[in-house]
C-alpha positions as CSV (number, residue, x, y, z in Angstrom):
1,M,58.4,-11.1,60.9
2,R,58.2,-11.7,57.1
3,R,55.5,-14.3,57.6
4,L,53.1,-11.8,59.3
5,P,51.7,-10.3,56.1
6,T,51.1,-13.7,54.6
7,I,49.1,-14.8,57.7
8,V,47.1,-11.6,57.6
9,V,46.3,-12.3,53.9
10,L,45.3,-15.9,54.6
11,L,43.0,-14.8,57.5
12,A,41.3,-12.2,55.3
13,V,40.7,-14.8,52.5
14,A,39.3,-17.3,55.1
15,I,36.9,-14.7,56.5
16,A,35.7,-13.7,53.0
17,A,35.2,-17.3,52.0
18,G,33.2,-18.0,55.1
19,F,31.0,-15.0,54.5
20,Y,30.6,-16.1,50.9
21,L,29.6,-19.6,51.9
22,F,27.2,-18.3,54.5
23,A,25.6,-16.0,52.0
24,G,25.4,-18.9,49.6
25,W,23.7,-21.2,52.1
26,S,21.2,-18.6,53.2
27,G,18.0,-18.0,51.1
28,A,17.9,-14.2,51.7
29,P,18.5,-12.1,48.6
30,A,21.3,-9.7,48.7
31,E,20.6,-6.0,48.8
32,G,20.2,-4.5,45.4
33,S,19.6,-7.8,43.7
34,Y,16.7,-6.3,41.6
35,R,17.5,-3.8,38.9
36,T,14.8,-1.1,38.8
37,A,13.9,1.8,36.6
38,K,11.8,4.8,37.4
39,A,8.5,5.5,35.5
40,D,8.8,9.0,34.1
41,R,6.8,11.3,31.9
42,G,7.8,11.9,28.3
43,E,7.0,11.4,24.7
44,I,6.2,8.1,23.1
45,V,6.4,7.9,19.3
46,A,5.3,4.5,17.8
47,T,6.7,3.8,14.4
48,V,6.7,1.2,11.7
49,S,10.0,0.5,9.9
50,A,10.1,-0.3,6.2
51,T,12.2,0.1,3.1
52,G,11.1,1.6,-0.2
53,T,12.3,2.9,-3.5
54,I,12.3,6.6,-4.4
55,N,10.5,7.3,-7.7
56,P,9.3,10.4,-9.6
57,T,5.6,11.2,-9.1
58,T,5.0,10.6,-12.8
59,T,7.3,8.9,-15.3
60,V,6.5,9.1,-18.9
61,I,7.9,6.6,-21.4
62,V,8.5,8.3,-24.8
63,G,8.5,5.9,-27.8
64,S,8.1,5.9,-31.6
65,Q,5.0,5.0,-33.5
66,L,7.0,4.6,-36.7
67,S,9.8,2.5,-37.9
68,G,12.8,4.3,-39.3
69,Q,16.4,5.5,-38.9
70,V,17.2,8.0,-36.2
71,V,18.9,11.0,-37.9
72,E,18.8,13.4,-34.9
73,V,19.0,13.0,-31.1
74,L,18.2,16.3,-29.4
75,A,18.1,15.3,-25.8
76,D,20.5,13.4,-23.5
77,Y,20.5,12.1,-19.9
78,N,19.5,14.8,-17.3
79,S,18.3,17.1,-20.1
80,E,15.5,19.4,-19.1
81,V,12.8,19.4,-21.8
82,K,9.5,21.2,-22.3
83,A,6.2,19.8,-23.3
84,D,6.0,19.3,-27.2
85,Q,9.8,19.7,-27.5
86,V,11.4,17.6,-30.2
87,V,13.9,15.2,-28.6
88,A,14.7,13.0,-31.7
89,R,13.9,12.8,-35.4
90,L,13.5,9.9,-37.8
91,N,14.4,9.9,-41.5
92,Q,11.6,11.7,-43.4
93,N,12.6,11.1,-47.0
94,Q,10.2,8.1,-47.7
95,I,7.4,9.8,-45.8
96,R,7.7,13.0,-47.8
97,A,7.7,11.0,-51.1
98,R,4.6,9.2,-50.1
99,L,3.0,12.5,-49.1
100,D,3.8,14.0,-52.5
101,A,2.3,11.0,-54.3
102,A,-0.9,11.2,-52.2
103,R,-1.2,14.9,-52.9
104,A,-0.8,14.3,-56.6
105,D,-3.6,11.6,-56.5
106,L,-5.7,14.1,-54.6
107,A,-5.2,16.8,-57.3
108,Q,-6.0,14.3,-60.0
109,M,-9.3,13.4,-58.4
110,R,-10.2,17.1,-58.0
111,A,-9.6,17.5,-61.7
112,Q,-11.8,14.5,-62.4
113,K,-14.4,16.2,-60.3
114,L,-14.3,19.3,-62.5
115,V,-14.7,17.1,-65.6
116,T,-17.7,15.3,-64.2
117,E,-19.2,18.6,-63.1
118,G,-18.7,19.9,-66.7
119,Q,-20.4,16.8,-68.1
120,I,-23.4,17.4,-65.8
121,E,-23.7,20.9,-67.0
122,K,-23.6,19.8,-70.6
123,V,-26.3,17.2,-70.1
124,R,-28.4,19.8,-68.4
125,A,-28.0,22.1,-71.4
126,E,-28.9,19.4,-73.8
127,T,-31.9,18.6,-71.7
128,E,-33.1,22.2,-72.0
129,K,-32.5,22.1,-75.7
130,A,-34.5,18.9,-76.0
131,K,-37.3,20.4,-74.0
132,A,-37.4,23.4,-76.4
133,A,-37.4,21.1,-79.4
134,Q,-40.2,19.1,-77.9
135,A,-42.2,22.2,-77.3
136,D,-41.7,23.2,-81.0
137,M,-42.8,19.8,-82.2
138,E,-45.9,20.0,-80.0
139,A,-46.6,23.4,-81.6
140,Q,-46.2,21.8,-85.1
141,V,-48.6,19.2,-84.1
142,V,-51.2,21.8,-83.1
143,R,-50.6,23.7,-86.4
144,N,-50.9,20.5,-88.5
145,E,-54.0,19.5,-86.7
146,A,-55.5,22.9,-87.6
147,L,-54.4,22.6,-91.3
148,L,-55.8,19.1,-91.4
149,A,-59.1,20.2,-90.1
150,D,-59.2,23.0,-92.7
151,A,-58.3,20.5,-95.5
152,E,-61.1,18.2,-94.3
153,R,-63.6,21.0,-94.5
154,N,-62.4,22.0,-98.0
155,L,-62.6,18.4,-99.2
156,T,-66.2,18.1,-97.9
157,R,-67.2,21.3,-99.8
158,Q,-65.6,20.2,-103.0
159,S,-67.3,16.8,-102.7
160,E,-70.7,18.5,-102.4
161,L,-70.1,20.9,-105.3
162,R,-68.9,18.0,-107.5
163,T,-72.0,16.1,-106.7
164,R,-74.1,19.1,-107.8
165,G,-71.9,19.6,-110.8
166,F,-70.5,22.9,-109.8
167,A,-66.9,21.8,-109.2
168,A,-64.5,20.2,-111.5
169,E,-63.0,16.8,-110.7
170,S,-59.5,18.2,-110.6
171,V,-60.4,20.7,-107.9
172,H,-61.9,17.8,-105.8
173,D,-58.8,15.8,-106.3
174,T,-56.6,18.7,-105.2
175,A,-58.6,19.1,-102.0
176,R,-58.3,15.4,-101.3
177,A,-54.5,15.5,-101.8
178,T,-54.2,18.5,-99.6
179,R,-56.2,16.7,-96.9
180,D,-53.9,13.7,-97.1
181,A,-50.8,15.8,-97.0
182,Q,-51.9,17.6,-93.9
183,Q,-52.7,14.2,-92.3
184,A,-49.2,13.0,-93.0
185,A,-47.7,16.2,-91.7
186,L,-49.6,15.8,-88.5
187,N,-48.4,12.3,-88.1
188,S,-44.9,13.4,-88.7
189,A,-45.2,16.2,-86.0
190,R,-46.5,13.7,-83.5
191,A,-43.7,11.3,-84.2
192,Q,-41.2,14.1,-83.7
193,V,-42.8,14.9,-80.3
194,N,-42.4,11.3,-79.2
195,S,-38.8,11.4,-80.3
196,A,-38.2,14.6,-78.3
197,K,-39.7,12.9,-75.2
198,A,-37.4,9.9,-75.7
199,A,-34.4,12.2,-76.0
200,L,-35.4,13.9,-72.7
201,L,-35.6,10.6,-71.0
202,S,-32.1,9.7,-72.3
203,L,-30.7,13.0,-71.2
204,A,-32.2,12.5,-67.7
205,A,-30.5,9.1,-67.5
206,D,-27.2,10.7,-68.6
207,L,-27.7,13.3,-65.9
208,Q,-28.2,10.7,-63.2
209,I,-25.1,8.9,-64.4
210,A,-23.0,12.1,-64.3
211,Q,-24.2,12.9,-60.8
212,A,-23.4,9.4,-59.6
213,N,-19.9,9.8,-61.1
214,L,-19.6,13.1,-59.3
215,E,-20.5,11.5,-55.9
216,S,-18.0,8.7,-56.7
217,V,-15.3,11.4,-57.4
218,N,-16.2,13.2,-54.2
219,A,-15.8,10.0,-52.2
220,Q,-12.4,9.3,-53.9
221,I,-11.4,12.8,-53.0
222,L,-12.2,12.2,-49.4
223,Q,-10.3,9.0,-49.5
224,R,-7.3,10.7,-51.0
225,Q,-7.5,13.5,-48.4
226,A,-7.6,10.9,-45.6
227,A,-4.6,9.2,-47.1
228,A,-2.7,12.4,-47.3
229,R,-3.6,13.4,-43.7
230,Q,-2.4,10.0,-42.5
231,I,0.9,10.5,-44.2
232,E,1.1,14.0,-42.7
233,V,0.5,12.5,-39.3
234,D,3.3,10.0,-40.0
235,L,5.5,13.0,-41.0
236,Q,4.7,14.6,-37.7
237,N,5.3,11.4,-35.8
238,S,8.8,11.2,-37.3
239,E,9.6,14.0,-34.9
240,I,9.7,12.4,-31.4
241,R,8.3,15.0,-29.0
242,S,8.2,15.1,-25.2
243,P,4.5,15.0,-23.9
244,V,5.4,16.7,-20.6
245,S,7.9,19.1,-19.2
246,G,10.5,17.3,-17.1
247,V,14.0,15.7,-17.0
248,V,15.3,12.9,-19.1
249,V,16.2,10.1,-16.7
250,L,16.8,7.4,-19.4
251,R,17.8,7.4,-23.1
252,N,17.7,4.2,-25.1
253,V,18.4,5.5,-28.6
254,E,21.6,6.4,-30.5
255,L,22.2,8.4,-33.7
256,G,21.8,6.2,-36.8
257,Q,19.9,3.5,-34.9
258,T,17.0,1.9,-36.8
259,V,13.8,1.9,-34.8
260,A,11.4,-1.0,-35.4
261,A,7.8,-0.3,-34.2
262,S,6.1,-3.3,-35.9
263,L,4.4,-4.8,-32.7
264,Q,4.8,-2.1,-30.0
265,A,6.3,1.3,-29.6
266,P,10.0,1.0,-28.5
267,E,11.1,2.9,-25.5
268,L,13.4,5.7,-26.6
269,F,13.3,8.1,-23.6
270,R,12.0,8.1,-20.0
271,I,11.1,11.5,-18.7
272,A,10.3,12.4,-15.1
273,D,7.8,15.2,-15.0
274,N,9.0,16.7,-11.7
275,L,11.9,15.7,-9.6
276,R,11.1,18.3,-6.9
277,K,8.0,16.3,-5.9
278,M,8.7,12.6,-5.6
279,E,7.3,9.5,-4.1
280,I,8.5,6.5,-2.2
281,S,7.0,3.1,-2.9
282,A,7.3,1.3,0.5
283,N,6.5,-2.4,1.2
284,I,4.5,-2.7,4.5
285,D,4.0,-6.1,6.1
286,E,0.4,-7.2,6.7
287,T,1.0,-7.1,10.4
288,D,1.7,-3.4,10.3
289,V,-0.5,-2.2,7.5
290,G,-3.5,-1.7,9.8
291,R,-1.5,1.1,11.6
292,I,-0.7,3.0,8.4
293,K,-3.1,5.9,7.5
294,P,-2.8,8.7,4.9
295,G,-1.4,11.9,6.4
296,Q,1.0,10.2,8.8
297,H,4.5,11.7,9.2
298,V,7.4,9.8,7.8
299,T,11.1,10.1,8.3
300,F,13.7,8.3,6.2
301,T,17.3,8.1,5.4
302,V,19.2,7.1,2.2
303,N,22.7,5.6,1.9
304,A,23.8,8.5,-0.3
305,F,23.5,11.0,2.5
306,P,24.5,9.2,5.8
307,G,23.6,11.1,8.9
308,R,20.8,13.1,7.2
309,T,17.1,12.6,7.8
310,F,14.4,13.5,5.3
311,E,10.7,13.8,5.8
312,G,7.5,12.8,4.0
313,V,3.8,12.1,4.4
314,V,1.8,9.0,3.8
315,K,-0.2,9.5,0.6
316,Q,-1.9,6.2,-0.1
317,V,-2.1,2.6,1.1
318,R,-2.8,0.6,-2.0
319,L,-5.3,-2.3,-1.6
320,G,-3.5,-4.7,-3.9
321,S,-1.3,-7.1,-2.1
322,Q,1.8,-9.1,-3.1
323,V,3.3,-12.2,-1.6
324,V,7.1,-12.0,-1.3
325,Q,8.8,-15.0,0.4
326,N,5.4,-16.2,1.9
327,V,4.9,-12.7,3.4
328,V,1.9,-10.6,2.4
329,I,2.9,-7.0,1.8
330,Y,1.1,-3.9,0.7
331,T,2.5,-1.0,-1.3
332,T,2.3,2.3,0.5
333,I,3.0,5.6,-1.3
334,I,4.8,8.4,0.6
335,S,5.0,11.9,-0.9
336,I,8.3,13.7,-0.4
337,D,9.6,17.1,-1.3
338,N,12.9,17.3,-3.1
339,P,13.6,21.0,-3.6
340,Q,17.3,20.6,-4.2
341,R,16.8,17.5,-6.3
342,E,19.3,15.6,-4.1
343,L,17.2,12.5,-3.9
344,L,17.5,10.6,-7.2
345,P,15.1,8.0,-8.7
346,G,15.9,4.5,-7.7
347,M,17.5,5.3,-4.3
348,T,16.6,2.9,-1.4
349,A,14.9,4.7,1.5
350,N,14.9,3.3,5.1
351,L,11.6,4.5,6.4
352,R,10.1,5.1,9.8
353,V,6.3,5.8,9.7
354,E,5.1,7.6,12.7
355,T,1.8,5.8,13.6
356,E,1.2,7.2,17.1
357,R,2.6,10.1,19.2
358,R,1.9,10.5,22.9
359,E,3.0,13.7,24.6
360,N,3.7,13.9,28.4
361,V,2.6,10.4,29.2
362,V,3.7,8.0,31.9
363,R,6.2,5.5,30.4
364,I,8.3,2.6,31.5
365,P,11.0,0.5,29.8
366,N,9.7,-2.5,27.9
367,A,12.0,-4.7,30.0
368,A,9.6,-4.1,32.9
369,L,6.8,-5.8,31.0
370,R,9.0,-8.7,30.1
371,W,10.5,-9.4,33.5
372,R,9.1,-12.2,35.6
373,P,10.4,-13.2,39.1
374,P,11.9,-16.7,39.5
375,V,9.5,-19.0,41.2
376,A,10.8,-21.7,43.7
377,A,8.9,-24.5,45.3
378,D,9.7,-23.3,48.8
379,Q,9.0,-19.6,48.0
380,P,5.5,-18.6,46.7
381,L,5.2,-15.4,44.6
382,V,3.7,-12.5,46.5
383,V,1.4,-10.4,44.3
384,A,0.3,-7.0,45.4
385,S,-3.4,-6.2,45.2
386,E,-2.8,-2.4,45.0
387,P,-3.0,-1.0,41.5
388,A,0.0,1.3,41.7
389,A,2.8,2.6,43.9
390,S,3.6,6.2,44.7
391,P,7.0,7.7,43.9
392,G,7.9,7.1,47.5
393,G,7.3,3.4,47.3
394,A,4.0,3.3,49.3
395,P,1.0,1.7,47.6
396,Q,-1.5,4.2,46.3
397,R,-5.2,3.2,45.8
398,R,-7.2,4.6,42.9
399,A,-10.9,5.1,42.8
400,Q,-12.5,2.0,41.1
401,G,-14.5,3.2,38.2
402,A,-12.0,5.7,37.0
403,G,-11.5,3.2,34.3
404,P,-8.4,2.4,32.3
405,N,-8.7,5.6,30.3
406,G,-8.5,8.0,33.1
407,G,-10.9,10.9,32.6
408,A,-11.7,13.5,35.1
409,G,-10.9,11.2,38.0
410,G,-7.8,9.3,36.7
411,A,-4.3,10.1,35.5
412,N,-5.5,11.8,32.4
413,G,-8.0,13.9,34.4
414,S,-5.3,16.4,35.3
415,E,-4.3,16.7,31.6
416,F,-8.0,17.3,30.8
417,L,-8.3,19.9,33.5
418,N,-5.1,21.7,32.5
419,T,-6.2,21.7,28.9
420,I,-9.5,23.4,29.9
421,K,-7.8,26.0,31.9
422,S,-5.1,26.8,29.3
423,E,-7.2,26.8,26.1
424,L,-10.4,28.4,27.5
425,K,-8.4,31.1,29.5
426,L,-10.7,30.8,32.5
427,S,-11.2,33.7,34.8
428,P,-10.2,33.2,38.5
429,D,-13.8,32.7,39.5
430,Q,-14.3,30.1,36.7
431,V,-11.1,28.3,37.8
432,R,-12.5,28.1,41.4
433,D,-15.8,26.8,40.2
434,V,-14.2,24.2,37.9
435,D,-11.9,23.0,40.7
436,A,-14.9,22.7,43.0
437,A,-16.8,20.7,40.4
438,V,-13.9,18.3,39.9
439,A,-13.4,17.8,43.6
440,E,-17.0,16.9,44.0
441,M,-16.7,14.5,41.1
442,R,-13.7,12.8,42.8
443,Q,-15.7,12.4,46.0
444,T,-18.5,10.9,44.0
445,M,-16.1,8.4,42.4
446,M,-14.8,7.4,45.9
447,A,-18.4,6.8,47.0
448,N,-19.2,4.8,43.9
449,A,-16.1,2.7,44.5
450,S,-17.2,2.0,48.1
451,A,-20.7,1.0,46.8
452,G,-19.3,-2.1,45.2
453,G,-20.7,-3.8,42.1
454,D,-19.1,-5.4,39.1
455,A,-16.8,-3.8,36.6
456,N,-19.6,-2.9,34.2
457,T,-21.6,-1.2,36.9
458,R,-18.6,0.8,38.1
459,R,-17.8,1.8,34.5
460,E,-21.4,3.0,34.0
461,R,-21.2,5.1,37.2
462,F,-18.0,6.7,36.0
463,R,-19.5,7.6,32.6
464,T,-22.5,9.1,34.3
465,A,-20.4,11.1,36.7
466,R,-18.1,12.3,33.8
467,A,-21.1,13.4,31.8
468,E,-22.5,15.3,34.8
469,L,-19.1,17.0,35.3
470,E,-19.0,18.1,31.6
471,Q,-22.5,19.5,31.9
472,R,-21.6,21.4,35.1
473,I,-18.4,22.8,33.5
474,A,-20.3,23.9,30.4
475,G,-22.7,25.8,32.7
476,I,-19.8,27.8,34.1
477,L,-18.5,28.9,30.7
478,T,-19.5,31.8,28.6
479,A,-21.1,31.6,25.2
480,E,-17.8,32.2,23.5
481,Q,-16.0,29.5,25.5
482,K,-18.6,26.7,25.0
483,P,-17.7,25.9,21.4
484,V,-14.0,25.5,22.4
485,F,-15.0,23.4,25.4
486,E,-17.1,21.1,23.1
487,E,-14.1,20.7,20.8
488,I,-11.9,19.8,23.8
489,V,-14.4,17.2,25.1
490,K,-14.6,15.7,21.6
491,R,-10.8,15.6,21.3
492,N,-10.5,14.1,24.8
493,S,-13.1,11.4,23.9
494,E,-11.3,10.5,20.7
495,T,-8.1,10.3,22.7
496,R,-9.7,7.9,25.2
497,D,-11.1,5.8,22.4
498,A,-7.8,5.7,20.7
499,R,-5.9,4.5,23.8
500,A,-5.0,0.8,23.7
501,T,-7.0,-1.4,26.0
502,Q,-4.4,-4.1,26.4
503,S,-3.4,-4.9,29.9
504,G,0.1,-5.6,31.1
505,R,1.8,-7.0,34.2
506,I,4.8,-5.3,35.9
507,F,6.5,-5.8,39.3
508,I,7.6,-3.5,42.0
509,V,9.8,-4.2,45.0
510,G,7.5,-4.7,48.1
511,K,8.2,-3.8,51.7
512,D,9.4,-7.4,52.3
513,V,11.9,-7.1,49.4
514,Q,9.7,-9.4,47.3
515,P,8.4,-8.6,43.9
516,Q,4.8,-7.5,43.9
517,G,2.7,-7.7,40.7
518,V,0.8,-4.7,39.4
519,T,-1.7,-4.8,36.5
520,V,-1.5,-1.8,34.2
521,R,-3.2,-0.6,31.0
522,I,-0.6,-0.1,28.3
523,G,-0.8,2.1,25.2
524,A,1.7,3.1,22.5
525,S,5.2,1.8,22.4
526,D,8.3,2.9,20.5
527,G,10.1,-0.4,21.0
528,V,12.1,0.8,24.0
529,M,9.5,2.6,26.2
530,T,5.8,1.8,26.6
531,E,3.0,4.2,27.6
532,I,1.1,3.4,30.8
533,V,-2.5,4.6,30.4
534,S,-3.5,3.7,33.9
535,G,-2.4,1.7,36.9
536,L,1.0,3.4,37.6
537,N,2.1,6.9,38.5
538,A,5.2,8.7,37.4
539,G,8.1,8.2,39.7
540,A,7.3,4.6,40.7
541,E,10.2,2.2,40.6
542,V,9.6,-0.9,38.5
543,I,11.7,-4.0,38.3
544,I,13.5,-4.5,34.9
545,G,15.9,-7.3,35.8
546,G,17.8,-9.3,38.3
547,G,16.1,-11.0,41.3
548,S,16.8,-13.5,44.0
549,R,18.7,-16.7,43.3
550,N,16.6,-19.6,42.2
551,A,15.9,-22.7,44.2
552,A,18.9,-24.6,42.8
553,Q,21.2,-21.8,43.8
554,R,19.7,-21.7,47.4
555,S,20.1,-25.5,47.9
556,G,23.9,-25.2,48.5
557,P,26.9,-22.9,48.5
558,R,28.2,-21.2,45.3
559,F,31.7,-21.8,44.3
560,G,33.0,-19.4,41.8
561,F,36.1,-20.6,39.9
C-alpha cells in the first residue's frame, strides 16, 4: 500500500515527459508563443538628452588698471553690489603727491602766461610810443623843409642885392649860413624819421616773439592740464568700482596685497549681474543638433536637488563647433528662471530638450519595430499584404491614395474634422453639410484607389480631392469662420509636412498563427514608444517578442536539465 503513491508519481512523470517529447518533436508553436502589445493612443514626446553647466547670463570680471597695495576690501563672496559701488581701494599717497606736483607745474605755467601777456602789452605800448615819435619826426622834417625853402629864398635875394651893391657882405653870409643850418636840420629830421621806422620794426619783431612765447605757454598749460587729468584718473582708478549691479561670485584679493598691473589687469572680483535669470551651456552632439531649435521646452535636473525638475527654453544654438574625443559638439544656450536663486553657477545640469510633441497619436512599443520572426529552411515567412489590422484582429484595407500623412481620408482625417467642428463651432446644419462633403470625399478616394495607377498618380489624385474638400468646406462657412478655417488648414498642412516619412516594418499574428508583416509610416519616438503616422489603427495587437522555435529546435526533442 505504501508503494501506490510512488507508482502514481512515476506514471505522472512519464506522461509529462511523453507530452514534452511529443511537443518537442512537433513543429507546431505552442499557444501564446508570441508576446504582443496593443497599439494605443497617447502622447509622444521626443527628447534629446545632454549635459551642461549653469552660468549667469552675464559675468563681469573686475580688475585694476593700476599697480599698488590694497588698503581696503569692501566686498566679499555673495555680497550684493550696486553699479559704481566701491569694492576695493588701493594706496593713494603716491598718486596724490604726483597730482599736487602736476597742479603746481600747471600754476607755474599759468603765471608764466601772465608774464608773457604783460610783455606783449609792453611791446604794444612801446610800439605806439614809437609811432608817435615817428610822426613827430615826420612833422619836424616838414617844418625844416619849409624853413630851408625860406632860407634858400632869402639867400637868393641877398645875392642879388649884393650884386647891385645894396646889401652888405655880412648880410649875404648870414643868409648863406642860415640856409646851410636849415639844410642840416632837415637832414637830421629825416634821419630821426628813419630811426623811428627802424624802432617800429624792432618792436613788431618783439611783439611776434612775445606772441609766440604766449602760444608756447598755452601749449605747455594744456600739457600740464592733461598730465593733471591723467593723475586724477589714476586717483579715481585707485578706487575699484563695480560696473554692474549684481552678486560677487569670486574674490581674488586680500587686504594688504600688492596688485601688479604691468601687462594686464589682474582679476580681483567676478560679479554676476543677475542670478535670477541664468543660462545653461549645453553640449549637443552633431547627430542631434539638427533637431534643436530656439524656443523649444527644456527640462533638467541637478544633483543638488534630487527629485526636482526645473524648466527652461532653448535660446540659441551657436554655430561654432568643438571636437571633444573625436566627437563634434555644438554649444546650445538654454535660458532658465531662478527666482529663489537656488541654482548656483557651475552646477551640472542633466537636460532633456523636447524636440517634438505629438498629442493623441497611435503609438506602439519600439520593440515591435525591432522584432523579426525566426526564419527556417522548411518554413517560409508569410507576409500579409494588408496594410493594417483592426482591433479585432481582422485585416482592414485602407484607401490607396490617402497617403502616409492621412488627411481627410486617413487616420488624421478624423482629427482634422474634429478640429474643424470644435474650433469653428459649427451649427448643426454646417456639421451635416461638412459630414456629407467628407463622406463624398471618401467615396472618391475609394474610386480613385480602384482606378489603379502608380503611387505618384494616386498621390496626385488625393491632393486634388483634398483641395476640393477644403474649398467645399470653405463655401459652407461664414465670413467670420473662414479666417479660422484657413489657419486650421495651414496648421494641418504644416503638421503633415513635419511628419516623418520613414517607413517601418512590424508584425502581427495572422489567422494561421504565423507572423504577418505590415509596412507602416513612423513619426516621432521618445525612445520607448514610436508614433504610427499611417498603416496601423489603435487597438491592433503587434508582436514585440517571442516566436516559434527555430529549425534547430524543431529537428529533435528538447531536454531540459
